N, C-alpha and C positions, 0 to 999 in steps of 0.2 A: 504494500499500500505507499502511495506515496502524495504525501500534503502538501501540493504548493505554496509556497511563500508567493504574496503579492504584495507588491511595494507601490506607494505613490506613484502616480503616473507623471512620469518627467515633461515637460515643455518640450513639444517638437524647438530644435536648434535649427536655425534656419543655416543654410549651408548652400555655394552654386553645384550646378551639376559639375562631374567630372572634364575636365581640361580633351576636347577634340585632338586625340595623337594620331600621326602616321604609324602605319604599322612597327612594329617594332626590329629593329635589326640592330648591328654593331654599330651602322651607322647613325642611325636616328635616337639612340641611348641620350647621350646629353640637352637633347630637345627634350626630351620625354621627360627627363629628371628637371629640364628649367618650367616645362608648362605643371608640372604636378607641384614643384615648388611654390609657384606663380598662383595656383590654385587653392593651395594649404594656405597661404597669404591670405589671398580674399576670404575662405572660408574662418578664420581666427577675426577678424575685423568683423563678420557678420557675428560673429558666436559674442564677439565682443559688444556691441551694440544689443546682442539682445540680452546682455545682462548676465552670459554665463560665461566667468572668467575662468574654468578651469580647463572647460571645451578651448577658450581662448588659447590657451599658455599650452595646450597640448597640440595646436594645430598651430601657432609660432615657431613652436620648437621642430615641428616637420618641414616648416619651410624655409628653414636656416638656410647658408649656402652652400656648408658643407653634407647637406643630405642630398643623400641619392633615390629620389620615388623614384618606382616604374609606374607606380598608380595612387590615387588618391581619390580618397571619396567620403567629404565630412557630413552628408547627411544621414540621417538617423544614429546608430551607432559605430558607424563609420569604419570605413575598412582603407587599408594603404600597404605597399606593397616595396619594401626596402631594401636596396643592393648594400651589401658591404663589400668592397674588395672590385676591382678590376673585371667586371660581366663579360665582357668581349672579350677577352683576352683569358680568361680564366681556362685551365686544364680539368677542374675539380670544382664542381658548384655543389652544395649543398643547402636546401629548400625547408626551412621552419613551418611545419602545418600546428597551429595552435589549438588549443583546447578549449573549454567554456568558460565565459566571463573574460573573452578578449574584446577590447574595444577600442576606440580612439582615446576614449578615457584614461582606461587602464595600459595603454598600449609599452609605455617604458618598460613594464616588466617584461615583456616579451620582446625587446629591441635589446635589452642589457644582455637578456640569454643567446640571439645571434649574434653580439658583439662579441662575448666570451667565447665565443666557436669561433669567430672570426681569427679573433688575436689569437688563439692554440692553433688552430690552421695555421694562420702565418707563422709562428715560432716552431711549427714539429713537421712542415712540410718540406722534403728533400730540395735541395738546391737546385735549382731550375724549373719546380711546380711552379704553377702561379694557382691561387683558391678566391672562391668566391661565395660570401653568405646573401641567401635572401631569405627574408623573414616576410613569408606572407599573411599578412590578415587580409585573406580576398572573399573572406565570408561572415556572416551573420553567425556568430558562434549565440548557442544559449547559456542561459544562465544555471549555473552547477546545482542553483535550487529549485527546480521547475520540470514540468514534467518532461520539457525539449530535451530533455537531459539523456532522457533516458528512453527518448526514440530515435529512430533514425531520420526524422525528417530533415531536419540539417543536414545532414549529412548529403541523403540526396541531391537537396540542392545547392551544395557546395562543392558537390563529386565533379559536374560538367565544369564550371569554373576553374576548379583545380587542375583538368584534362585540358583545357585552353590553354592556362597559363603553361603548362610544360609544353607544349607545344611553342607557345611564344617565345618561352625559354630556350629551346633549340633553335630555333628561326636566329635567334642572336647568338649563343655559344659552338652550333654545329654540332652537327652530330658522333663525332667521335669524343666529346666530352661528356668528363663522368659525372652524373646527377646522381646524388642523392637522396632520399623524400628523408626528413626528421621529421614524426606524428607523433605529440604529445597531445595525452588523454581522450578526449572527447575527438583531438584531431587525428585520431587512427581509423577512427571511424569512418572520416570522413576519406581518408586516404584507403581503407578496405574497401568504400565504395568505388572510387575512382582507378584502384588498380590494375583493371586489367585493358583501362586504355591509358595507361601513363608509359611512357617510353624513360622508364629512370633505372637505374642499376640497382640500387640500394634503397631498401626499404624500411627503415628502424620505427618500430612502436614503442612508443616511453610511458608507463604509467597508463596502461591502455584497460580501458571497461570492457575490449572486445572490437572487434572488429565488423559481426553480423556473418563470419563465416566460420566454418565450423575449423578449418586448418587452416595453413598457410597455402598449401595446394589449391584449396578453394576461391582464393583471390586471383588466381589465372592471371597470376604475373611471371615476367620472366626479371626480373628481379632478385636478388638475393633478402630474403624476409628474416630481421632480426627482431629480438624482444627484451625487454627489462624494466624492472622494476627496481626502487628504492626498498632497502626494508622496511622504512620509516615511513612507506607509502601507504593513504589510506583508500586506495583503491582496491587493495590485498583484501578490504573485507567485503566488496561489492559482490553482490553474487552474480556469477558468470552466468545468466540463463537468458532466454530469446523466449517469447510466450506471444501468443496474437491474442490480445484482449479488446474486444466489442471493434473491427474491424484493424488495430493500430498493436505495430509489433513495439512490445517491449522487453528493454534490453538489448544484450548486443554479445552473447555464445560465448564460446569456449574462450577460457584467458590464454592469452596469448603466451603468455611464459611457461605455462603448462608443457610436459612431454607431448601429450595428444594433438596439439596444435602443430608441433615442427618447425618452429623458426627456430633462427640460431639465435640461444636466452645467452647474454651477456651480463655481466656484473654492474651494475650501477649503484654499487657502493652503500654506504649507509641514509641516503637520505630519502628526502620525503618528494611528497609529489609536485611541489614545485621546485626540487633542487638539482636536476636532472643537467642544468646549463649551468650549473654553478662552478665559477673559478676555481681550479685546483681539485675537483671532485674527482673520484675514480668515473661516474659516467661522463664528464664532460672529453676524458682523455680517451673512453671506450670510443664515442663517437667520433672525435678527431680521426680514430685509425680506420674506421668506415668509410668516413668521407675520402680518408688519401687510400685506399685500396691496401693499409698494411691490418689485413682480416686476420693473419697469423699471430698475430702481437694482441689480437683484441683477447683481454680476460673473460673468459667463461663462468655464467653463475655457478 
C-alpha cells in the first residue's frame, strides 16, 4: 500500500520555450551551448520577475559563460543537459541518467556527481585518452514519495527521449566512441525501458529498484550490463516485485544485483543512495574503470 503525500501546489514559473537549435554536430556544439546559456539567462530573469528567487538563481548559474548546455528548458520542473569536457573529440563518454526528485531546483547535486566523475576520469585516463561526461536531465522525474515513483509511466515517457539523445550524441561524437550509460535509482527504470534501442557499450544500474525486466538478457541490449548497490542504500529494503493493479503496473521486478538477474555486479562500498558519485568512493572508482574500459580492474561485490 502506498499513501502519496500531496504538497501545496507551487505556482507555475514562467519561462521561455527552448532555443531553436540546428541539428547537433561537432561543428554546431558551440552554437548550441551559447543559445542554451542565453535561454537560461532569460529564464532566470523571468523567474526573478515572478518572485521565485531560488529558480532564478538556479537558472542564472546554468547561464554562466563556462557552462556547456546541450539542452535547456526552464518550464515546469525544468530540464537540462550539460557537458563536462570536449564532447566533439572525446574517445570515451559517460552519460548520467538521474533518479527521482531531480529538477532544476535540485540540479546542483546531480551536477556535482557528474563533475566528480569527470574529474576522476581526467586524472585516471591513460595518456592520449580523451573523456567527456554528460549530465542528462532530459525527462520529468517522479517524486520519491509519490505513486509515480513505483510505476513505469515516467520511464515510458522518458525512454524515447533518451534514445533520441543517444542518437544525437553519436552524431556529435561518432560511432567509434565508447559510450557508457550510468543510471541511478529511477533512472535505471528509464534505461531499462530504452535499452533495446540504445547504441551504447555499457549500462550501469546504480541503487536500482529494478528495471522492469526479469534478467539482464531481457533488456535486449548489446551493452555490458553492470549493477551495484551501496551497503547503506535504502533501496535494498524496497520489495522487488512487479504486479498489475487496476490496469497499472506497480514495482519493477527482479533486483539487478541478485544473481538471477545476471548483471556484472560490482562493489559500491559502504555508501548510501546518494553516494555513488562521491569523490574518493569505491563506487566512483569502479564507475571510472567501466567508462575507461578497465573492466578487469573493477572490484566485484
